[in-house]
C-alpha positions, 0 to 999 in steps of 0.5 A: 328532563322535567315536565315543568314546561307543561306544568308552567303553562298549566299554572300560567293559564290557571293564574290568568283564569284567576285574574280574570275571575277576580276582575269579574267578581270586582265588576259584579260587586261594583254593579251591585254597589251602584244599584244599591246606591240607586235603590236608595234614591228611588226609596227616597222618591217613594217616601217623597211621593207619599209625603206629597200624596202622589200615588201615581208617582209612588206606584211607579217609584215602587216598581223601580224599587222592586226592579232594583231589588231583583237586580241586586238579588241576582247580582248577589247570587252571581257574586256568591257563585263567582266567589265560590268558583274563585275559592275553588280555583285558589285551592286548586292552584295551592294544591298544584304548587304543593305537588311535586313536579314530574321528572324523568331520570335520564340515567335510569331510562338509559339503564332500562334501554340498555337492558332491553337493547343490550350493551353496545358492542365496543369490540366491533366499534374499535375494529371498525375505527381501526379499519377506517384508520387503516383505509385512511393511511392507505389512501394517503400512501396512494396520494403521496402524503404519507405520515 
């Protein structure tokens, strides 16, 4: 008998966690890429406001650019943390694959149990079987169904 049942579920849950983490990394990366695209648009707007000498629009656009920069930096940090966690989980799964499965040697356990409890008394079992057979024969005689 092996302990592979629980190992299977542990490996299954680890793989599910890995997939979920990979999805989160991808979502975070996609958000960051989207914000990087938007920040380019706002930087172009800052340049346009400078060219057109609209200092009020320039100031508002620069506020948006700083907001996007902060959000992008936060997403980069989050992405970095998630990637570290992802690598740790991948290493854990690889290490778990390399570990031998725990198993139970039934013959060895039986030998240990017999050593503790003692061998079964075969002579007594044989006499009980003979006594049961004799009682059955006697019952058949009484019932008239002799062999």
